[in-house]
C-alpha positions as CSV (number, residue, x, y, z in Angstrom):
1,M,99.6,112.2,146.8
2,K,102.4,109.7,146.9
3,E,99.9,106.8,146.3
4,S,99.0,108.2,142.8
5,S,102.7,108.4,141.7
6,S,103.3,104.7,142.7
7,P,101.0,103.2,140.0
8,K,102.7,105.5,137.4
9,K,106.1,104.2,138.3
10,G,104.8,100.6,138.0
11,H,103.5,101.4,134.5
12,I,106.9,103.0,133.6
13,Y,108.8,99.9,134.8
14,F,106.4,97.6,133.0
15,F,106.8,99.7,129.8
16,I,110.7,99.7,130.2
17,I,110.7,95.9,130.7
18,L,108.4,95.4,127.8
19,M,110.6,97.5,125.5
20,I,113.7,95.6,126.6
21,L,112.0,92.3,125.8
22,I,110.9,93.6,122.4
23,C,114.5,94.7,121.7
24,L,115.9,91.4,122.7
25,W,113.4,89.5,120.6
26,A,114.2,91.8,117.6
27,I,117.9,91.1,118.0
28,F,117.9,87.4,119.0
29,G,114.5,86.1,118.1
30,E,113.5,84.2,115.0
31,K,114.2,86.4,112.0
32,G,115.9,88.9,114.3
33,L,119.1,90.8,113.5
34,V,121.4,87.9,114.4
35,D,119.5,85.6,112.1
36,V,119.6,88.2,109.3
37,Y,123.4,88.5,109.8
38,R,123.8,84.8,109.6
39,L,121.6,84.6,106.4
40,R,123.6,87.3,104.7
41,K,126.8,85.6,105.5
42,E,125.4,82.3,104.1
43,R,124.2,84.1,101.0
44,A,127.6,85.6,100.4
45,G,129.1,82.1,100.6
46,L,126.5,80.7,98.2
47,E,127.1,83.5,95.7
48,E,130.9,82.8,95.8
49,Y,130.2,79.1,95.3
50,N,127.9,79.9,92.3
51,R,130.6,82.2,90.9
52,R,133.1,79.4,91.0
53,L,130.7,77.0,89.4
54,E,129.9,79.4,86.6
55,E,133.7,79.9,86.0
56,E,134.1,76.1,85.9
57,N,131.2,75.8,83.5
58,R,132.8,78.4,81.1
59,E,136.0,76.4,81.2
60,L,134.2,73.2,80.4
61,E,132.3,74.8,77.6
62,K,135.6,76.0,76.1
63,K,137.0,72.4,76.3
64,I,133.9,71.0,74.7
65,H,134.1,73.5,71.9
66,L,137.8,72.6,71.4
67,L,137.1,68.9,71.4
68,K,134.4,69.4,68.7
69,T,136.5,71.7,66.5
70,D,140.2,71.5,67.1
71,R,142.1,68.4,66.0
72,R,145.3,69.5,67.7
73,Y,143.5,69.7,71.0
74,I,141.9,66.3,70.5
75,E,145.4,64.9,69.8
76,Y,146.8,66.6,72.9
77,M,144.0,65.2,75.1
78,A,144.4,61.7,73.6
79,R,148.1,61.8,74.5
80,K,147.6,63.3,77.9
81,E,144.6,61.4,79.2
82,L,144.8,58.1,77.3
83,G,148.6,57.8,76.8
84,M,148.1,57.4,73.1
85,I,150.9,57.9,70.6
86,G,150.9,58.9,66.9
87,K,151.7,56.9,63.8
88,N,155.4,56.0,63.4
89,E,156.2,57.2,66.9
90,V,158.3,55.2,69.3
91,I,158.4,55.6,73.0
92,Y,161.6,55.1,74.9
93,R,161.3,54.5,78.6
94,F,164.4,54.8,80.8
95,R,164.8,53.2,84.2
96,D,166.3,55.0,87.1
97,E,169.2,53.3,88.8
98,G,166.9,52.6,91.8
99,D,164.1,51.0,89.8
100,T,163.9,47.2,89.9
101,P,163.3,45.3,86.6
């Protein structure tokens, strides 16, 4: 009678080992849980990057609109970016004591 129970134990051990291997493959294998976690984290980073780009695009669209329509903004940008001055304006530059001529 003991001989008939021995093959059943072998089948049970084989089934347990097979289930462990399937679980390990589901967790660590290609497209397993670890891969899914990594992809979700990567997607979250990409969504944040896209959100920042969309915000930057909105700011640039505002600046483009102002450059097309607002003369005061155009003057401000010309002064700031190009160092331009208006008509009848004089620039005075003062040297610090430590500056050399």
